[in-house]
ZADO-1210 file (C-alpha; in nm, 4 decimals, padded with zeros to 6 digits):
<atoms>
<atom x="13.9420" y="14.7679" z="14.7000" code="UNK" pos="1"/>
<atom x="14.2102" y="14.6118" z="14.9226" code="UNK" pos="2"/>
<atom x="14.2763" y="14.2494" z="15.0195" code="UNK" pos="3"/>
<atom x="14.5657" y="14.0697" z="15.1806" code="UNK" pos="4"/>
<atom x="14.6250" y="13.8343" z="14.8856" code="UNK" pos="5"/>
<atom x="14.5310" y="13.8978" z="14.5235" code="UNK" pos="6"/>
<atom x="14.5370" y="13.6104" z="14.2755" code="UNK" pos="7"/>
<atom x="14.5555" y="13.6811" z="13.9028" code="UNK" pos="8"/>
<atom x="14.3894" y="13.3952" z="13.7152" code="UNK" pos="9"/>
<atom x="14.1148" y="13.1462" z="13.8007" code="UNK" pos="10"/>
<atom x="14.2482" y="12.8277" z="13.6469" code="UNK" pos="11"/>
<atom x="14.3577" y="12.5316" z="13.8623" code="UNK" pos="12"/>
<atom x="14.6688" y="12.7132" z="13.9887" code="UNK" pos="13"/>
<atom x="14.4883" y="13.0338" z="14.0810" code="UNK" pos="14"/>
<atom x="14.1965" y="12.8583" z="14.2479" code="UNK" pos="15"/>
<atom x="14.4308" y="12.6327" z="14.4438" code="UNK" pos="16"/>
<atom x="14.6257" y="12.9385" z="14.5594" code="UNK" pos="17"/>
<atom x="14.3052" y="13.1146" z="14.6632" code="UNK" pos="18"/>
<atom x="14.1785" y="12.8137" z="14.8599" code="UNK" pos="19"/>
<atom x="14.5067" y="12.7708" z="15.0450" code="UNK" pos="20"/>
<atom x="14.5481" y="13.1399" z="15.1271" code="UNK" pos="21"/>
<atom x="14.1927" y="13.1434" z="15.2641" code="UNK" pos="22"/>
<atom x="14.2615" y="12.8283" z="15.4676" code="UNK" pos="23"/>
<atom x="14.5286" y="13.0311" z="15.6438" code="UNK" pos="24"/>
<atom x="14.2844" y="13.3089" z="15.7243" code="UNK" pos="25"/>
<atom x="14.3856" y="13.5678" z="15.4649" code="UNK" pos="26"/>
<atom x="14.1385" y="13.7786" z="15.2680" code="UNK" pos="27"/>
<atom x="14.1622" y="13.6832" z="14.9015" code="UNK" pos="28"/>
<atom x="14.0510" y="13.8429" z="14.5766" code="UNK" pos="29"/>
<atom x="14.0740" y="13.6505" z="14.2481" code="UNK" pos="30"/>
<atom x="14.0940" y="13.8640" z="13.9320" code="UNK" pos="31"/>
<atom x="14.0110" y="13.6777" z="13.6128" code="UNK" pos="32"/>
<atom x="13.8181" y="13.6564" z="13.2904" code="UNK" pos="33"/>
<atom x="13.4922" y="13.4549" z="13.2896" code="UNK" pos="34"/>
<atom x="13.5630" y="13.0818" z="13.3480" code="UNK" pos="35"/>
<atom x="13.4265" y="13.0024" z="13.0014" code="UNK" pos="36"/>
<atom x="13.7325" y="13.1753" z="12.8544" code="UNK" pos="37"/>
<atom x="13.9780" y="12.9484" z="13.0346" code="UNK" pos="38"/>
<atom x="14.1438" y="12.7130" z="12.7809" code="UNK" pos="39"/>
<atom x="14.0656" y="12.4165" z="13.0089" code="UNK" pos="40"/>
<atom x="13.6882" y="12.4854" z="13.0006" code="UNK" pos="41"/>
<atom x="13.6045" y="12.3204" z="12.6628" code="UNK" pos="42"/>
<atom x="13.8117" y="12.0062" z="12.7328" code="UNK" pos="43"/>
<atom x="13.5819" y="11.7046" z="12.7127" code="UNK" pos="44"/>
<atom x="13.8132" y="11.4839" z="12.9199" code="UNK" pos="45"/>
<atom x="14.0933" y="11.5640" z="13.1629" code="UNK" pos="46"/>
<atom x="14.2841" y="11.2409" z="13.2258" code="UNK" pos="47"/>
<atom x="14.5954" y="11.3811" z="13.3932" code="UNK" pos="48"/>
<atom x="14.4451" y="11.4817" z="13.7287" code="UNK" pos="49"/>
<atom x="14.4853" y="11.1904" z="13.9743" code="UNK" pos="50"/>
<atom x="14.1654" y="11.0595" z="14.1294" code="UNK" pos="51"/>
<atom x="13.9315" y="11.2192" z="13.8761" code="UNK" pos="52"/>
<atom x="13.9983" y="11.0447" z="13.5432" code="UNK" pos="53"/>
<atom x="13.7662" y="11.1470" z="13.2624" code="UNK" pos="54"/>
<atom x="13.6317" y="11.4614" z="13.4308" code="UNK" pos="55"/>
<atom x="13.5619" y="11.7458" z="13.1888" code="UNK" pos="56"/>
<atom x="13.7439" y="12.0769" z="13.2095" code="UNK" pos="57"/>
<atom x="13.4158" y="12.2524" z="13.2769" code="UNK" pos="58"/>
<atom x="13.3322" y="12.0211" z="13.5670" code="UNK" pos="59"/>
<atom x="13.6790" y="12.0538" z="13.7178" code="UNK" pos="60"/>
<atom x="13.6871" y="12.4336" z="13.7042" code="UNK" pos="61"/>
<atom x="13.3306" y="12.4611" z="13.8343" code="UNK" pos="62"/>
<atom x="13.3916" y="12.2494" z="14.1435" code="UNK" pos="63"/>
<atom x="13.7275" y="12.4192" z="14.2138" code="UNK" pos="64"/>
<atom x="13.5711" y="12.7639" z="14.1904" code="UNK" pos="65"/>
<atom x="13.2837" y="12.6594" z="14.4146" code="UNK" pos="66"/>
<atom x="13.5310" y="12.5387" z="14.6750" code="UNK" pos="67"/>
<atom x="13.7188" y="12.8698" z="14.6592" code="UNK" pos="68"/>
<atom x="13.3937" y="13.0659" z="14.6959" code="UNK" pos="69"/>
<atom x="13.2813" y="12.8517" z="14.9889" code="UNK" pos="70"/>
<atom x="13.6203" y="12.9103" z="15.1508" code="UNK" pos="71"/>
<atom x="13.5509" y="13.2848" z="15.1320" code="UNK" pos="72"/>
<atom x="13.7536" y="13.3966" z="14.8312" code="UNK" pos="73"/>
<atom x="13.6033" y="13.6895" z="14.6408" code="UNK" pos="74"/>
<atom x="13.6073" y="13.7260" z="14.2623" code="UNK" pos="75"/>
<atom x="13.6503" y="14.0262" z="14.0341" code="UNK" pos="76"/>
<atom x="13.5748" y="13.9880" z="13.6623" code="UNK" pos="77"/>
<atom x="13.8344" y="14.1631" z="13.4520" code="UNK" pos="78"/>
<atom x="14.1842" y="14.1537" z="13.3066" code="UNK" pos="79"/>
<atom x="14.4861" y="14.2599" z="13.5091" code="UNK" pos="80"/>
<atom x="14.6662" y="14.5176" z="13.2952" code="UNK" pos="81"/>
<atom x="14.9532" y="14.6373" z="13.5129" code="UNK" pos="82"/>
<atom x="15.1022" y="14.5843" z="13.8574" code="UNK" pos="83"/>
<atom x="15.3310" y="14.7990" z="14.0692" code="UNK" pos="84"/>
<atom x="15.4560" y="14.7768" z="14.4289" code="UNK" pos="85"/>
<atom x="15.4635" y="15.1006" z="14.6277" code="UNK" pos="86"/>
<atom x="15.5551" y="15.1250" z="14.9980" code="UNK" pos="87"/>
<atom x="15.4986" y="14.7556" z="15.0625" code="UNK" pos="88"/>
<atom x="15.1623" y="14.7327" z="14.8830" code="UNK" pos="89"/>
<atom x="15.0913" y="14.5903" z="14.5376" code="UNK" pos="90"/>
<atom x="14.8579" y="14.7940" z="14.3161" code="UNK" pos="91"/>
<atom x="14.6947" y="14.6143" z="14.0241" code="UNK" pos="92"/>
<atom x="14.5102" y="14.7932" z="13.7470" code="UNK" pos="93"/>
<atom x="14.2158" y="14.5840" z="13.6267" code="UNK" pos="94"/>
<atom x="14.0194" y="14.7726" z="13.3643" code="UNK" pos="95"/>
<atom x="13.9268" y="15.1105" z="13.5123" code="UNK" pos="96"/>
<atom x="13.9662" y="14.9797" z="13.8710" code="UNK" pos="97"/>
<atom x="14.2735" y="14.9918" z="14.0930" code="UNK" pos="98"/>
<atom x="14.3054" y="14.6990" z="14.3338" code="UNK" pos="99"/>
<atom x="14.5496" y="14.6622" z="14.6228" code="UNK" pos="100"/>
<atom x="14.7009" y="14.3720" z="14.8154" code="UNK" pos="101"/>
<atom x="14.9990" y="14.2889" z="15.0338" code="UNK" pos="102"/>
<atom x="15.0846" y="13.9809" z="14.8269" code="UNK" pos="103"/>
<atom x="15.0064" y="13.8737" z="14.4713" code="UNK" pos="104"/>
<atom x="14.9997" y="13.5328" z="14.3031" code="UNK" pos="105"/>
<atom x="15.0455" y="13.5289" z="13.9250" code="UNK" pos="106"/>
<atom x="14.8491" y="13.2363" z="13.7813" code="UNK" pos="107"/>
<atom x="14.7344" y="13.3668" z="13.4448" code="UNK" pos="108"/>
<atom x="14.8601" y="13.0769" z="13.2369" code="UNK" pos="109"/>
<atom x="15.0671" y="13.0972" z="12.9210" code="UNK" pos="110"/>
<atom x="15.0372" y="13.3982" z="12.6915" code="UNK" pos="111"/>
<atom x="15.1061" y="13.2677" z="12.3422" code="UNK" pos="112"/>
<atom x="15.2140" y="13.4760" z="12.0483" code="UNK" pos="113"/>
<atom x="15.4522" y="13.7641" z="11.9996" code="UNK" pos="114"/>
<atom x="15.3719" y="14.1325" z="11.9965" code="UNK" pos="115"/>
<atom x="15.2712" y="14.2805" z="11.6657" code="UNK" pos="116"/>
<atom x="15.5059" y="14.5214" z="11.4869" code="UNK" pos="117"/>
<atom x="15.4236" y="14.8710" z="11.6090" code="UNK" pos="118"/>
<atom x="15.2406" y="14.7500" z="11.9203" code="UNK" pos="119"/>
<atom x="15.5075" y="14.8451" z="12.1712" code="UNK" pos="120"/>
<atom x="15.6142" y="15.1551" z="11.9789" code="UNK" pos="121"/>
<atom x="15.2639" y="15.3069" z="11.9818" code="UNK" pos="122"/>
<atom x="15.1511" y="15.1928" z="12.3274" code="UNK" pos="123"/>
<atom x="14.9845" y="15.4970" z="12.4829" code="UNK" pos="124"/>
<atom x="14.9896" y="15.6754" z="12.1457" code="UNK" pos="125"/>
<atom x="14.7041" y="15.4913" z="11.9815" code="UNK" pos="126"/>
<atom x="14.7520" y="15.1371" z="12.1128" code="UNK" pos="127"/>
<atom x="14.5530" y="15.0371" z="12.4202" code="UNK" pos="128"/>
<atom x="14.4774" y="14.7143" z="12.6058" code="UNK" pos="129"/>
<atom x="14.1570" y="14.8394" z="12.7710" code="UNK" pos="130"/>
<atom x="13.8488" y="14.9834" z="12.5964" code="UNK" pos="131"/>
<atom x="13.6720" y="15.0919" z="12.9151" code="UNK" pos="132"/>
<atom x="13.9886" y="15.2710" z="13.0312" code="UNK" pos="133"/>
<atom x="14.0787" y="15.4628" z="12.7177" code="UNK" pos="134"/>
<atom x="13.7691" y="15.4528" z="12.4978" code="UNK" pos="135"/>
<atom x="13.6609" y="15.8095" z="12.5665" code="UNK" pos="136"/>
<atom x="13.9843" y="15.9359" z="12.4107" code="UNK" pos="137"/>
<atom x="13.8578" y="15.8083" z="12.0743" code="UNK" pos="138"/>
<atom x="13.4965" y="15.9191" z="12.0863" code="UNK" pos="139"/>
<atom x="13.3789" y="16.0040" z="11.7353" code="UNK" pos="140"/>
<atom x="13.6900" y="15.8548" z="11.5773" code="UNK" pos="141"/>
<atom x="13.7614" y="15.5270" z="11.3947" code="UNK" pos="142"/>
<atom x="13.9204" y="15.2463" z="11.5958" code="UNK" pos="143"/>
<atom x="14.0046" y="14.8814" z="11.5415" code="UNK" pos="144"/>
<atom x="13.9403" y="14.6157" z="11.8040" code="UNK" pos="145"/>
<atom x="14.1585" y="14.3064" z="11.7785" code="UNK" pos="146"/>
<atom x="13.9551" y="14.0564" z="11.9784" code="UNK" pos="147"/>
<atom x="14.0763" y="13.7254" z="12.1166" code="UNK" pos="148"/>
<atom x="13.7951" y="13.6415" z="12.3623" code="UNK" pos="149"/>
<atom x="13.4176" y="13.6670" z="12.4052" code="UNK" pos="150"/>
<atom x="13.4601" y="13.9592" z="12.6452" code="UNK" pos="151"/>
<atom x="13.6419" y="14.1490" z="12.3680" code="UNK" pos="152"/>
<atom x="13.3130" y="14.1777" z="12.1794" code="UNK" pos="153"/>
<atom x="13.1533" y="14.3387" z="12.4835" code="UNK" pos="154"/>
<atom x="13.4338" y="14.5948" z="12.4961" code="UNK" pos="155"/>
<atom x="13.3804" y="14.6633" z="12.1251" code="UNK" pos="156"/>
<atom x="13.0102" y="14.7219" z="12.1961" code="UNK" pos="157"/>
<atom x="13.1080" y="14.9660" z="12.4706" code="UNK" pos="158"/>
<atom x="13.3189" y="15.1636" z="12.2227" code="UNK" pos="159"/>
<atom x="13.0250" y="15.1827" z="11.9804" code="UNK" pos="160"/>
<atom x="12.7958" y="15.3007" z="12.2605" code="UNK" pos="161"/>
<atom x="13.0232" y="15.5938" z="12.3433" code="UNK" pos="162"/>
<atom x="13.0422" y="15.7014" z="11.9788" code="UNK" pos="163"/>
<atom x="13.3485" y="15.5332" z="11.8308" code="UNK" pos="164"/>
<atom x="13.3411" y="15.3962" z="11.4783" code="UNK" pos="165"/>
<atom x="13.4507" y="15.0371" z="11.5422" code="UNK" pos="166"/>
<atom x="13.5993" y="14.7760" z="11.3111" code="UNK" pos="167"/>
<atom x="13.6064" y="14.4431" z="11.4930" code="UNK" pos="168"/>
<atom x="13.8695" y="14.1908" z="11.3855" code="UNK" pos="169"/>
<atom x="13.8238" y="13.8423" z="11.5289" code="UNK" pos="170"/>
<atom x="14.1541" y="13.6759" z="11.6169" code="UNK" pos="171"/>
<atom x="14.3657" y="13.8242" z="11.3365" code="UNK" pos="172"/>
<atom x="14.6821" y="13.6246" z="11.2793" code="UNK" pos="173"/>
<atom x="14.9162" y="13.8903" z="11.1490" code="UNK" pos="174"/>
<atom x="14.8929" y="14.2640" z="11.2134" code="UNK" pos="175"/>
<atom x="15.1188" y="14.5653" z="11.1643" code="UNK" pos="176"/>
<atom x="15.0354" y="14.8918" z="11.3406" code="UNK" pos="177"/>
<atom x="15.1470" y="15.2000" z="11.1501" code="UNK" pos="178"/>
<atom x="15.1732" y="15.5729" z="11.2030" code="UNK" pos="179"/>
<atom x="15.4065" y="15.8621" z="11.2626" code="UNK" pos="180"/>
<atom x="15.3647" y="16.0308" z="11.6010" code="UNK" pos="181"/>
<atom x="15.0458" y="15.8361" z="11.6728" code="UNK" pos="182"/>
<atom x="14.8603" y="15.5407" z="11.5194" code="UNK" pos="183"/>
<atom x="14.7221" y="15.6106" z="11.1727" code="UNK" pos="184"/>
<atom x="14.6390" y="15.2653" z="11.0378" code="UNK" pos="185"/>
<atom x="14.6569" y="14.8929" z="11.1020" code="UNK" pos="186"/>
<atom x="14.7084" y="14.6135" z="10.8502" code="UNK" pos="187"/>
<atom x="14.5703" y="14.2758" z="10.9562" code="UNK" pos="188"/>
<atom x="14.5807" y="13.9638" z="10.7401" code="UNK" pos="189"/>
<atom x="14.6470" y="14.1775" z="10.4341" code="UNK" pos="190"/>
<atom x="14.3717" y="14.4369" z="10.4906" code="UNK" pos="191"/>
<atom x="14.4639" y="14.7954" z="10.5828" code="UNK" pos="192"/>
<atom x="14.2250" y="15.0113" z="10.7861" code="UNK" pos="193"/>
<atom x="14.2760" y="15.3789" z="10.8689" code="UNK" pos="194"/>
<atom x="14.2186" y="15.4244" z="11.2424" code="UNK" pos="195"/>
<atom x="14.3081" y="15.6579" z="11.5256" code="UNK" pos="196"/>
<atom x="14.3362" y="15.3793" z="11.7794" code="UNK" pos="197"/>
<atom x="14.3906" y="15.0045" z="11.8093" code="UNK" pos="198"/>
<atom x="14.2535" y="14.8101" z="12.1041" code="UNK" pos="199"/>
<atom x="14.4379" y="14.4825" z="12.1543" code="UNK" pos="200"/>
<atom x="14.2115" y="14.2712" z="12.3748" code="UNK" pos="201"/>
<atom x="14.3928" y="13.9501" z="12.4588" code="UNK" pos="202"/>
<atom x="14.2736" y="13.7240" z="12.7455" code="UNK" pos="203"/>
<atom x="14.5738" y="13.8177" z="12.9598" code="UNK" pos="204"/>
<atom x="14.8997" y="14.0100" z="12.9645" code="UNK" pos="205"/>
<atom x="15.2411" y="13.8469" z="12.9423" code="UNK" pos="206"/>
<atom x="15.3875" y="13.8435" z="13.2965" code="UNK" pos="207"/>
<atom x="15.6893" y="14.0576" z="13.2009" code="UNK" pos="208"/>
<atom x="15.4549" y="14.3198" z="13.0507" code="UNK" pos="209"/>
<atom x="15.2252" y="14.3073" z="13.3511" code="UNK" pos="210"/>
<atom x="15.4976" y="14.3481" z="13.6143" code="UNK" pos="211"/>
<atom x="15.8014" y="14.5694" z="13.5402" code="UNK" pos="212"/>
<atom x="16.1258" y="14.4129" z="13.6584" code="UNK" pos="213"/>
<atom x="15.9912" y="14.0582" z="13.6815" code="UNK" pos="214"/>
<atom x="16.2537" y="13.7918" z="13.6124" code="UNK" pos="215"/>
<atom x="16.1597" y="13.5564" z="13.3304" code="UNK" pos="216"/>
<atom x="16.3451" y="13.2938" z="13.1292" code="UNK" pos="217"/>
<atom x="16.2285" y="13.1840" z="12.7843" code="UNK" pos="218"/>
<atom x="15.8990" y="13.3605" z="12.8540" code="UNK" pos="219"/>
<atom x="15.8302" y="13.1783" z="13.1815" code="UNK" pos="220"/>
<atom x="15.8340" y="13.3369" z="13.5288" code="UNK" pos="221"/>
<atom x="16.1390" y="13.2440" z="13.7373" code="UNK" pos="222"/>
<atom x="16.0442" y="13.1120" z="14.0836" code="UNK" pos="223"/>
<atom x="16.2092" y="12.9317" z="14.3748" code="UNK" pos="224"/>
<atom x="16.0716" y="12.6355" z="14.5712" code="UNK" pos="225"/>
<atom x="15.8315" y="12.8674" z="14.7574" code="UNK" pos="226"/>
<atom x="15.6995" y="12.9863" z="14.4187" code="UNK" pos="227"/>
<atom x="15.8458" y="13.3278" z="14.5030" code="UNK" pos="228"/>
<atom x="15.9607" y="13.5550" z="14.2192" code="UNK" pos="229"/>
<atom x="16.2484" y="13.8008" z="14.2347" code="UNK" pos="230"/>
<atom x="16.0096" y="14.0718" z="14.3608" code="UNK" pos="231"/>
<atom x="15.8964" y="14.0896" z="14.7258" code="UNK" pos="232"/>
<atom x="15.5410" y="13.9725" z="14.7888" code="UNK" pos="233"/>
<atom x="15.4997" y="13.8398" z="14.4358" code="UNK" pos="234"/>
<atom x="15.4519" y="13.4678" z="14.3735" code="UNK" pos="235"/>
<atom x="15.3662" y="13.2649" z="14.0631" code="UNK" pos="236"/>
<atom x="15.2150" y="12.9249" z="13.9901" code="UNK" pos="237"/>
<atom x="15.0910" y="12.7068" z="13.7083" code="UNK" pos="238"/>
<atom x="15.1603" y="12.7243" z="13.3368" code="UNK" pos="239"/>
<atom x="15.3206" y="13.0695" z="13.3611" code="UNK" pos="240"/>
<atom x="15.6188" y="12.9119" z="13.5435" code="UNK" pos="241"/>
<atom x="15.6842" y="12.6548" z="13.2699" code="UNK" pos="242"/>
<atom x="15.6182" y="12.2908" z="13.1911" code="UNK" pos="243"/>
<atom x="15.4882" y="12.0388" z="13.2260" code="UNK" pos="244"/>
<atom x="15.1613" y="12.2157" z="13.1437" code="UNK" pos="245"/>
<atom x="14.9487" y="11.9785" z="13.3514" code="UNK" pos="246"/>
<atom x="14.6579" y="12.0351" z="13.5907" code="UNK" pos="247"/>
<atom x="14.8233" y="11.8369" z="13.8697" code="UNK" pos="248"/>
<atom x="15.1383" y="12.0479" z="13.8506" code="UNK" pos="249"/>
<atom x="14.9332" y="12.3700" z="13.8461" code="UNK" pos="250"/>
<atom x="14.7312" y="12.2701" z="14.1536" code="UNK" pos="251"/>
<atom x="15.0442" y="12.1746" z="14.3487" code="UNK" pos="252"/>
<atom x="15.2216" y="12.4980" z="14.2649" code="UNK" pos="253"/>
<atom x="14.9074" y="12.6937" z="14.3493" code="UNK" pos="254"/>
<atom x="14.8978" y="12.5298" z="14.6914" code="UNK" pos="255"/>
<atom x="15.2576" y="12.6328" z="14.7621" code="UNK" pos="256"/>
<atom x="15.2083" y="12.9857" z="14.6232" code="UNK" pos="257"/>
<atom x="14.8932" y="13.0378" z="14.8300" code="UNK" pos="258"/>
<atom x="15.0648" y="12.9213" z="15.1476" code="UNK" pos="259"/>
<atom x="15.3716" y="13.1330" z="15.0730" code="UNK" pos="260"/>
<atom x="15.1635" y="13.4433" z="15.0039" code="UNK" pos="261"/>
<atom x="14.9737" y="13.3944" z="15.3318" code="UNK" pos="262"/>
<atom x="15.3002" y="13.3510" z="15.5209" code="UNK" pos="263"/>
<atom x="15.4412" y="13.6658" z="15.3597" code="UNK" pos="264"/>
<atom x="15.1389" y="13.8688" z="15.4688" code="UNK" pos="265"/>
<atom x="15.1710" y="13.7375" z="15.8242" code="UNK" pos="266"/>
<atom x="15.5410" y="13.8223" z="15.8300" code="UNK" pos="267"/>
<atom x="15.4822" y="14.1762" z="15.7021" code="UNK" pos="268"/>
<atom x="15.1905" y="14.2526" z="15.9348" code="UNK" pos="269"/>
</atoms>
């Protein structure tokens, strides 16, 4: 599946980027979790967006998404897990799918929390971020799912359906992943479980984990006034670039990122 511009995230920044890239005639694909999982969705009042005081987060996201859809942006439900640029094209792994685009806008918001001890050490050796990608490797074996979203439960159900013995842990606060060559157990909130695999299903990946070589400072993506990162064809907008974490700021940065991504595609064509 190939588009000219791919936007990661469907919050205010991502939707603004999608609308503005489409306004400039570029094909756009937005990759995101369901809108109900956006942290803005449950907000009863959003008072910091000029012209719409008191609107709810749900109302704001719904009307923004509708505008993006009416502009012609397409949507793909899933989490972006990795991104790599090869020969002038960006390839984004989203679950079991591989997506491609000439330009990418990172707008996945802020990823809070540090990695668990053992997470990085055992990545690919028992630690996975995608059940539908790697689940078959653990068929008939015990696994733990560390779930931080509603969609995580669906991935846990998928693992059960293919024959895994699943222990589902809802938003554990502290975990340590243990083993020798591969994962052998995980201890979460004081409880130890013997497992062959651990599926860490967070809503999104930290930008530096998603894109190798991406410049970040204090956990936030470094951008210039065009919202361009240090990597060609890669732009960022919204909370992932730093404060203030406000809707108005996210929408403005999304506008610039969408325009810049469209201009980049035109320049490279």
